[in-house]
C-alpha positions in Angstrom: 135.7 78.4 60.7 133.9 77.7 63.1 130.5 75.4 62.5 127.8 73.1 64.0 127.0 69.0 62.0 128.9 68.3 58.6 130.6 70.6 57.3 130.6 71.6 54.0 133.5 69.1 52.2 131.5 66.0 53.7 133.4 65.6 56.5 132.2 65.4 60.8 132.7 67.9 62.5 136.5 69.0 64.2 138.0 71.0 65.8 138.5 74.9 63.5 140.2 77.6 64.2 138.1 80.9 64.3 139.1 83.8 64.7 139.3 87.0 67.9 141.1 89.9 66.4 139.7 92.7 65.9 136.1 93.5 64.0 133.5 92.2 66.7 132.0 92.5 70.0 133.0 92.5 73.6 134.1 94.8 76.3 136.1 97.4 76.4 138.8 97.4 79.0 141.4 100.3 79.4 144.9 100.3 82.0 144.5 101.2 85.7 144.3 104.5 86.8 144.3 105.7 83.5 141.8 108.1 82.3 140.0 109.1 79.1 142.2 108.6 76.2 143.6 111.6 74.6 145.0 110.6 71.5 144.5 112.3 67.8 140.7 110.5 67.4 139.9 108.4 64.3 136.8 107.1 62.2 134.4 105.4 64.3 134.6 101.5 64.7 132.8 99.3 62.9 129.9 98.1 63.9 129.2 94.7 65.6 126.8 92.2 63.8 125.8 88.9 65.4 128.3 86.7 63.2 130.8 88.9 65.1 129.9 88.0 69.1 129.2 83.8 67.2 133.2 84.4 66.5 134.5 85.8 69.8 132.7 83.3 72.1 133.9 80.6 69.0 137.3 81.7 70.8 136.2 81.5 74.3 137.1 77.8 74.2 139.9 76.1 74.9 140.1 74.1 72.5 141.2 76.4 70.4 143.9 78.2 71.7 145.1 74.3 72.6 144.9 74.2 69.1 146.8 76.1 68.8 149.8 76.0 70.9 150.5 72.9 71.1 150.9 74.1 66.7 155.3 73.7 67.4 156.2 75.5 64.2 153.4 78.5 64.3 154.5 79.1 69.0 158.2 77.9 68.3 158.7 80.7 65.5 157.3 82.5 67.5 159.1 82.6 69.9 162.1 82.7 68.0 161.1 85.9 66.3 160.8 88.1 69.3 163.9 87.1 70.7 165.4 87.2 67.2 164.0 90.7 67.5 165.0 91.3 71.1 167.0 94.5 70.2 163.9 95.7 69.2 161.7 95.0 72.1 163.1 95.2 75.4 162.9 98.3 77.0 159.9 99.0 74.5 156.3 99.5 75.0 154.9 96.8 72.4 151.3 95.8 71.7 149.9 92.7 71.2 146.6 92.1 69.2 144.6 89.5 70.3 146.2 88.3 72.3 144.6 84.8 73.6 146.2 83.4 75.8 148.5 85.6 76.5 151.7 83.8 75.2 152.9 86.4 72.9 152.7 89.0 75.2 154.9 86.9 77.7 157.5 86.3 75.4 158.0 89.6 75.2 157.7 90.4 78.2 160.5 87.5 78.9 162.3 89.8 76.1 162.5 92.1 78.1 159.9 94.9 77.2 159.0 97.4 79.8 154.8 97.4 79.2 153.0 94.8 76.9 149.2 95.3 76.5 147.5 92.4 75.6 144.3 92.8 74.3 141.5 90.3 73.2 137.7 91.2 72.8 136.3 87.1 73.6 136.0 86.0 77.2 139.3 84.0 77.2 141.1 87.6 77.9 139.9 86.8 81.1 142.7 83.8 81.9 145.2 85.7 79.1 145.4 87.3 82.8 145.4 85.0 84.9 148.1 83.3 83.0 149.7 86.7 83.3 149.3 86.6 87.0 150.4 82.7 87.8 153.8 84.1 86.1 154.2 87.5 88.4 153.9 89.5 85.5 151.3 91.6 85.7 153.5 94.8 85.8 154.3 94.4 82.2 151.9 93.0 80.8 147.8 95.4 81.0 145.5 93.1 79.7 143.0 94.9 77.8 139.5 92.8 76.9 137.7 94.5 74.2 138.3 95.3 70.6 141.0 96.5 69.1 139.0 99.5 68.0 137.4 100.2 71.0 140.3 100.0 74.0 142.0 103.1 74.8 145.9 102.7 75.7 147.3 106.3 77.0 150.5 106.0 74.6 152.4 105.6 72.0 153.7 101.8 71.1 157.6 101.0 69.4 155.9 97.5 68.9 153.3 95.4 67.3 153.0 91.3 68.0 150.2 89.5 66.0 149.2 86.0 65.6 146.2 87.1 62.8 146.7 85.2 59.9 143.9 82.9 59.6 142.8 79.5 56.8 144.3 81.1 53.0 146.1 83.7 54.6 142.6 86.2 54.4 139.9 84.0 55.5 138.6 85.5 58.7 139.8 90.0 58.1 141.7 90.1 61.1 144.5 91.7 59.1 142.3 95.1 59.5 142.6 94.6 63.4 146.4 95.2 63.5 146.4 98.2 60.4 143.7 99.4 62.4 146.6 99.7 65.7 149.2 100.3 63.3 148.4 103.4 62.4 147.0 105.0 65.4 149.8 103.9 68.0 152.8 102.5 66.2 156.1 105.2 66.4 157.6 106.1 63.1 159.5 102.6 62.7 158.3 101.1 64.9 158.2 96.8 64.7 155.2 94.8 62.6 155.5 91.0 63.9 154.8 89.1 61.3 156.3 92.3 58.7 155.0 90.6 55.4 152.9 87.8 53.8 152.6 85.9 51.2 149.5 83.8 49.7 150.6 81.1 47.5 148.4 79.0 44.6 148.9 75.6 42.2 147.3 72.9 40.7 147.1 69.3 42.8 146.6 66.4 42.4 145.1 63.6 45.2 142.8 60.7 43.9 142.6 59.1 46.8 140.6 62.3 47.8 137.9 61.6 45.1 138.6 58.0 45.5 136.9 58.4 49.6 134.6 61.1 49.2 133.2 59.8 45.6 134.0 57.1 44.5 133.7 55.4 47.4 129.5 54.6 46.5 130.0 53.6 43.4 130.0 50.1 45.4 129.1 49.9 49.6 128.8 46.7 51.0 127.9 44.9 47.9 125.3 47.7 47.1 125.1 49.9 44.3 125.1 53.2 45.2 126.8 55.4 42.2 123.2 57.4 42.2 125.0 59.1 45.6 127.3 60.7 43.3 126.5 63.7 42.4 125.5 65.1 45.9 128.6 63.1 46.9 130.9 65.6 45.0 128.6 68.4 45.5 128.7 68.0 49.7 132.5 67.2 48.9 133.6 69.7 46.6 131.5 73.0 46.9 133.5 74.7 49.6 137.0 74.9 50.3 138.4 72.4 51.7 141.1 72.8 55.0 143.2 69.5 55.0 147.0 68.5 54.5 148.8 67.5 51.4 152.0 66.7 50.6 154.2 68.0 48.3 153.9 65.3 45.9 150.7 65.8 45.2 152.1 69.2 44.0 152.2 69.6 39.9 153.4 72.2 39.2 155.6 74.9 40.5 153.4 77.5 42.9 152.6 82.0 41.8 152.4 84.2 44.2 148.3 85.4 43.9 149.1 87.8 47.3 151.6 89.7 49.0 151.3 92.0 52.2 153.6 94.7 54.1 152.7 95.5 57.4 153.9 98.5 57.2 152.6 100.1 54.4 149.3 97.7 53.5 145.8 99.6 53.8 141.9 97.9 54.6 140.1 98.7 51.2 143.2 96.8 49.6 142.5 93.2 51.1 139.2 93.8 49.7 139.5 91.6 46.4 142.2 90.7 45.3 143.3 89.7 41.8 146.1 87.9 40.2 146.7 86.2 37.1 149.0 83.1 36.9 150.3 80.3 34.0 151.1 76.6 35.1 152.7 74.2 33.1 151.8 70.5 34.6 155.4 68.6 35.3 153.8 65.2 35.0 151.1 63.1 33.2 148.5 62.9 35.7 144.6 64.1 37.3 143.9 68.2 38.0 142.0 67.6 40.8 141.8 71.4 42.2 144.3 74.2 43.1 146.2 74.2 46.8 146.5 77.3 48.3 148.7 78.5 51.2 151.2 80.9 53.1 154.3 82.1 54.6 154.5 84.7 56.3 158.0 86.8 56.8 159.4 88.0 60.8 161.7 91.4 59.0 162.4 94.5 61.0 161.2 97.9 59.0 164.0 98.1 57.2 165.3 94.5 55.3 169.0 92.5 56.8 170.9 90.6 55.7 170.2 87.2 56.7 169.8 84.4 56.5 166.4 82.7 56.0 165.5 80.4 58.9 162.5 78.1 57.5 160.6 75.5 60.0 163.2 73.4 59.1 166.1 74.8 59.8 164.5 76.2 62.9 164.0 72.9 64.2 167.6 71.5 62.6 165.9 69.7 59.5 166.3 69.7 56.3 164.3 68.7 53.6 164.7 68.6 49.7 163.3 70.7 47.5 159.0 70.1 45.7 157.9 72.2 43.2 155.3 74.0 45.9 158.6 75.6 47.8 159.3 78.8 46.4 162.8 80.0 46.0 164.2 81.7 48.9 165.4 85.7 49.1 168.7 86.3 50.7 167.3 89.0 52.4 164.4 87.1 54.7 165.8 86.2 58.4 162.5 84.4 59.8 159.9 82.7 58.0 156.4 80.8 59.5 156.0 78.1 56.7 152.2 76.5 55.2 154.0 75.3 52.3 152.8 71.5 51.4 156.7 70.0 51.5 156.9 71.8 55.3 156.7 70.7 58.6 152.4 71.0 58.7 150.4 73.3 61.2 147.2 74.0 62.0 146.8 76.1 59.2 146.8 72.9 56.9 146.2 73.9 53.3 143.4 75.3 51.2 141.3 73.5 48.6 139.5 73.9 46.1 138.6 71.7 44.1 136.7 70.7 41.0 133.5 68.7 40.2 135.6 66.6 38.0 138.6 65.7 37.3 140.6 66.6 34.1 143.5 64.8 32.9 147.2 66.8 32.5 149.6 66.1 30.7 153.1 66.2 31.0 153.7 70.2 29.6 149.9 70.9 29.7 149.5 74.9 30.1 147.1 76.1 32.6 145.9 80.0 32.7 144.0 81.7 33.7 143.4 84.1 37.3 142.0 84.1 40.6 140.1 86.9 42.4 139.7 86.2 46.5 137.3 89.4 47.6 136.0 90.1 50.6 131.9 88.8 51.1 129.0 91.4 50.8 127.2 89.2 53.4 130.3 89.2 56.2 133.9 91.0 55.2 135.5 87.6 57.4 134.2 85.2 54.9 136.0 85.2 51.6 134.4 85.0 47.8 136.6 82.2 45.7 136.3 82.6 41.6 138.9 80.3 39.8 139.0 81.2 36.2 141.2 78.5 34.2 141.9 77.5 30.4 143.6 74.4 30.0 143.5 71.3 27.1 141.0 74.4 24.7 138.6 75.0 26.8 138.2 77.1 29.8 136.3 76.7 33.4 135.3 78.7 36.1 135.0 77.8 39.5 133.5 80.0 42.7 133.6 78.9 46.5 132.7 80.3 49.0 134.8 80.2 52.5 132.9 80.8 55.0 
């Protein structure tokens, strides 16, 4: 999310991560000394819009990449996953979709890849070239400056690696570029990292947020400003808010909104996602909204029975389970989680706040549906529609993540 001025949640702007991956502008690159592509023709790449141009321009800023690289959970989990699958990467050809500074490409080179194609449409690709040279890997890592839909790669690849996840998992629609690369270049039986993803949601309580953003206006230095509260609610809660909450804010066990298998999913499946839910509150508390978060798994095409390594276990730490954690799968290897009870990441959680809190009783049910769809204005934006029933009343919450 890349904005200027005060954002739609009433906060001062702070560096937030736009995405650089697929549909958008940028030059076309190809490996040195190679001629026109001889691969089977594919559908034409989507047109480049003004939104795409701004998107890629934002990704040329060093602050975006600094934030991602300083996210220890994100970067170390990718490194651990690459080394975990070293036997499938060593001696192989790798494609890094949306390479940024090239860190994942270099991890793959360290894991023994014969050749890595590092593709990025933003001008950060120029810096990636310098980083590759600085690490004396120019013979292994080929940086291509352009959209994945436009670059020329003259061979099939054994592995695709990409850090494609946006806020709320699907914001920015970069997964479509990974699907494009998979269908065009990945060999049958090839490896995709990450391989699977799950999006979760749960009702939350967060009185402090309402106090800071709304109730603050009741008395400002002894001056009554309650007339500001309706406007404050609109500014603070009209759009989704990206912030960090804890497991203590979560009122129930989460529900799965969507599951993604990167080996099989098709782009059209991402256009609209609908899920139904039924929550039962574990305590008496005000319902302030709903939280969304995700995790991704790093599995081969055929899952191996192995211990699940979460953010905590990768760092050698453990924490007590909370209502926001999901049941563990016995066949998962390495997982990057953005759940409220796990170590915070730069993705944080995505919150949809209600304009008016609802007082919940213990064991009170909340049931309804959520629909997440790509915006007609621009496919990188998300339309979110929540319809839910509790306390003998229906409610609707609609918002756009842009």
